[in-house]
N, C-alpha and C positions, 0 to 999 in steps of 0.2 A: 439677520442673515447676512452673510458676506458672500460675494460672488467674485470668482477669479476670472478675469477676462483674458489673461495672457496665455491660456492654453486652448487647444482646439475645442474641447467641450466645456461647457459652463458647469462648475461644481458649486453646489450650495453647501455652506457650512453652517450648521446649527449648533449653537452653544449648548452644552449639557450632554446628556446621554444620547448615543446613537445606536441604531440597531446593529446586530452582529453582522448582517449581510453587508452593510455599508462600511464596516471596519475592515473587511477582507481585501487583500490585494486583487488587482484585476485578473491575474493569471489564475488564482484560486477560484474566482467567480466563474471564469470560463469553464473550468473543470467541473464545478458543481452544476453549472447549467447544462453540461453535457452528460448528466446523470452520473457524476462521479460518486455521489452519495450511495448509489445503488451498489457499486463495487465494494465500497467500504463496509456497508451493512452485510453484504454477502460474505466478506472476509471475516467479519466479527462473529457471525452466526453460522459459519460453515458446518460445524459439528451438529448444531441443532437442525439445520435445514436438510442435510443429506443423511445423517445417521453416523454411528460410530464406525461401521465397517467400511463405508466409502470414504469417510474423512481420514482414516488411517492411511489409505493408499492414494489419495488425490488431494489437490488443492486448487482453488480458482487462480488462474494466472492473470487474465485480463478480462475486461468487459468492454465490448465495442457497441455503442448505441448506433442504431441505423438512422436516427433522426430525433428531433425534439420529442415528438409524441409517439414515435414508432418503437416497437420492441427491438431489442438488440441481440447480440450473440455473446455468449459466455465461453471463454476458452479455459478448459480445465486440463491441468497436467496430471496424468495418471501414471502410477508406477508400472514399469514393464512387467507383464504377466498378469496384471489385474485390470487391463483395459476392458476386457469383456464384461466384467461385472459393472463397471461404470457405464459402458455402452448400453447395456440392457436397462439400466436405471435412469437413462436420460430423460424420458418422458415424466417420470415421477419427480425428478429434480426440477424440471421446468414447472410442473404443477405446484410443487411446494413453494418455490421461490415466488411465482406469480401470486399465489394465495397469501404469502407472507406480506407482500407489498400491497395487495388489494387491487392491483390492476396488472395488465399484461406488460411485464418488463422484459421477459425473455421469449424468444420464439425458436432459438436454435442454440445447440451446444456443440462445440468442436473439441476434440480430444487431441492432446499432445502427450507423448510419453517421455519418461526419464528413467534412467537406470536405477539409481538409488539416491535417496535424499542425502545420505552421509557423503556420498561421492561428490554431489553437487556442492555441498558446503566446503569440502576439502579443496576443491578446485579454486574456490574464491579466497583462499588464504592470501594474506598480504605478506610481502617480504620487505623488510626495511634494512637498509645498509647500516653498518656500524657508525658511520659518520653522522647520519641523521639521528640515530638513537642517542649519541653523545650530545648532539645539539638539543634534543628534547630534555635530556637529563640536566643539562646546564640551565635551560630555561625553567626547569622545575625548582631549582634552588631558590628562586625568588619568591616562591609560594610560602605563605605563612601557615596555612592549615596543613598539619602533618598527615591527617587521614586522607585528604585528597592527594597529597604528594605520594604517599605509599600506594594508593590504589592506581594512580597513573603509572608509577614505576612497574607495578605488577602487570598492567596492561601492555606496556612497552615490551616487557620480557615475554609475555604470552605471544605477542605478534612476532617477535623476533625468532621464536622457536619454529 
């Protein structure tokens, strides 16, 4: 074992394999310790947890834990006009998510509305000037792989439109 003494905390280095938890950066560990895995699991299984009808008109926006062992609040974005159906199914969503994890993860759900998913995506379009696209295309000339070069040129053209 090697010990580093030149930093504030002493870190032990063991030769060979180390656990996944020890290989993560400090910022990622903080997020996981604050129940960040809960939000990722809810995102991955949203359709399964709430059903097809609700998943078509809503999606989980954020998860705010109240403490390390206390249940938190899930913020759901619901499409305008369909908030009532999501509002009426709040209790069933909380029950399904808590039963999925096996302990009380949620105690509250807040709703936010949005007009249309396509409008939100269109607002986030990027615009790149002609000078920067020329710089990108010049830097692509040094690439050896033709497939990557063609796909990056298509991406630049799609963003430019």
